[in-house]
N, C-alpha and C positions, 0 to 999 in steps of 0.2 A: 936344943930340946930333942930328946930321943923320940923316935917314931911311935912307941907305945904310949908315951905320955901324951903326945899330940892327939892320938886316937881317942885316948881316955877324955881329954878336954872336949873334943868335938862331941862325943857321946854324952857327957854331962850337960853340955850346952843344948843339945837336941832334946834331952829329958827336961830341962827347964822350960824350953819352948812348948813342949807337949803339955806340961802342967799349966803354963800360962794360957795356952789354947783352951784348955778345959775351964779354967777360971773365966776367961773372957767369954766363951760360949754360954756358960751358966748365967752370966749377967744379962744376956740379950733377951729380948722378947721371943716367944716361942717360934714365930715365923721366921725370924732371922737366924735363930739358933739351928732350926731344922734345915734350912738351906745350907748354911755354912758347914754344918756337921757332915753333910753329904759330899762336900766339895774336897778335892784334893788340896793339899797344902805343901809349901816348901819351907823346910827348916834348915838349920845349919848341917853341912857347910854350904849347901847350894844357895841358901838365903843370902849369905854374905857376898856370893858372886854377883847377885842381882843388886843388892844394896850398893856394892862397890862401883856399880856403873853410875851411881849418883842420881838416879831417876827420882828419888824422893828428897833430894837436897835442893831446896828452892832458894833463889835470890832474885832481886829486881832484874839482873842482867841475864839470868838464864838458870839452868839446872846443872847439877853435877860439879865434879872436880876431876878433870879439868872442866872449865865452863863450857857449856853448850847451849846455844839458844835455838830450841826447836822451832819449826814452822808455825807461825801465828801464835807465838808465846805471848801470854797476857799475865802480868803480875799486878795484883791489887793488894791494898792494906785496908783493914777495917778495925773499928774500935769495938764493935759489938758482935757477939756470937750470931745473933739474929741476922745481922747484915750479911755476914759471910754465907751463911746458909741460904738465904734468899738469893744471893749472887750465884750460888751453884745451881739453883733451881732454873736459872735463866740460860744455862749452858745447853747447847744443841743436843738432841737425842740421836743424832746422825750415826753414831758409833755404838749404839746400845747393844747390837748383837755381837760385837767382837769380844774375844776372850781377853781377860785382863788380870793383872796382879792387884789384889786388894790387900793393903797393909795397914792394920790399925795401930802400928808402931808399938811401943813398949817392947816386951820381949816375945811378942807374938810371932808365929810364923807368918808367911805370906801365902794368902789364899788365892786359888785359881778360880775366878768367877766370870760371869758375863758382866761386861762393863756397865750395861744398863741396869742390871740388878743393883750393883753397888751405888751407882749414881742416883737411882730412884729411891734408894733407902738411906742416902747419905746422912739425912737429918737424924734418923734413928740410930745409925751406926756411930755418928759423931757424938752422940750423947753418952756413949760407953767408951769413948776413946779418951786419951789424955790431951786433948785439944790439938791433936795431929792425926792426920789420916791421908792415905793416898790410894788412888786408882789409876793404874797405868796399863794401857794395852800391852800385850805380850810382845808385840813388834816395837814398842816404845814410842810409836807415832802420835798417840793420844794420851792426855793425861789430865788429871785434877788432883792437885796436892794442897792440903791445908796444913799449915804450921802456925807457930806463934812465938812471940818473944815478950819479954818484959819491957815496957816503955809506954809511951803516949803518942797519939797523933794529935798535933797541934789544933786541928779543926774541930776535933771531937774527942777529947781525952776520956778514957775509961778510968774511973776511979780505982778499978781492980788492977791497973797498970799492965794490961794485956793488949797486945796488938796482934791481930790475926792476919796472916798472910795466905793469899790464894794465888796459886799458879795454875794456869790451864793452858793447853797447847793441843793443836791439831784440829780445832773446830773452826 
C-alpha cells in the first residue's frame, strides 16, 4: 500500500472516531458529558498502539497477547449486569488520583481521565457502553476491564445468554 493511501486511511479512521466520540458524549448525562468533553483523548493511530499492548483484552489467565498476568490479577464471571457493577463498587479507591485511560470500546477514542472519576462513575458509563468498558492507569499497573460473551454460567444461567467478565489488577 502506498504511503498516501495509508495516510488517508488513518485520517478516515480518526474522523470516524471523532464522530463516534460526539455520538457517545451526546448520549451521556450532562455531568459525565461535561467532564469527558474537557478531557484529552487518543485516537488513531496512537489508539491502536495502546490497544495493541492488550491491556483491554482479558482472559482468566491474564491480559493481552502475548499473555501477561499483572500483579494481584483477579478474574471473575457473572451472569447479571447488577452483579458485575456491584463487584466494581467493592474495588479499592487506593488509586483514584492516578491518570488513566478510559475506553468505552465501540469505535470510541480512548479518554485520558482520573482513575477514580471513571471508577466512581462506572455504573453510569457502563449503561452507555456496549457491555464492555475499561479503565487502566497510564502506567498499566492498575486496571478494571469489563467484557462479555455469549453463554451461560452453570450456577446461575442468564436467559439472555450473556456472561459478564471482570478483570482487575493492582489493588
